[in-house]
C-alpha positions in Angstrom: -10.8 36.7 -97.5 -8.3 33.9 -96.6 -9.4 30.0 -95.1 -10.2 29.5 -91.4 -7.7 27.1 -89.8 -8.5 24.7 -86.9 -8.0 26.2 -83.4 -5.9 25.4 -80.6 -6.2 25.1 -77.5 -4.9 28.7 -76.6 -7.0 30.0 -79.3 -10.5 28.0 -78.0 -9.1 28.8 -74.2 -8.9 33.1 -75.4 -12.7 32.3 -77.2 -14.5 31.3 -74.5 -13.0 33.4 -71.8 -14.8 36.5 -74.1 -17.9 34.5 -74.1 -17.7 33.1 -77.6 -18.6 29.4 -78.5 -14.9 27.8 -79.6 -16.7 25.4 -82.2 -18.8 28.7 -84.0 -14.4 30.0 -85.3 -11.9 29.8 -87.3 -8.8 31.4 -87.3 -8.2 33.4 -90.4 -5.3 35.4 -89.1 -2.7 36.0 -86.6 0.1 38.8 -85.3 2.5 39.1 -82.8 -0.8 40.9 -80.9 -4.2 39.7 -81.7 -5.9 36.5 -83.5 -8.3 37.3 -86.7 -11.5 34.9 -86.2 -13.9 34.2 -88.9 -17.3 32.5 -87.7 -18.4 29.6 -89.6 -21.5 30.4 -90.2 -21.6 34.5 -91.5 -18.6 35.2 -92.2 -18.4 37.4 -89.3 -15.2 38.9 -88.1 -13.6 38.7 -84.7 -10.6 40.3 -83.4 -9.4 39.5 -79.7 -6.3 41.4 -78.6 -3.6 38.2 -77.3 -2.9 37.1 -73.3 0.5 36.9 -72.4 
């Protein structure tokens, strides 16, 4: 598993719009279509589609 990276404002806003606390998540990876986040505490992964 890769190490998570600090979120940008756009990435934080996407998490909050989907009902997640952005302080609990780090960005693991991203593609042209999706963001993959990892929870800081539980190591659970979350995949969200990018908004254009």
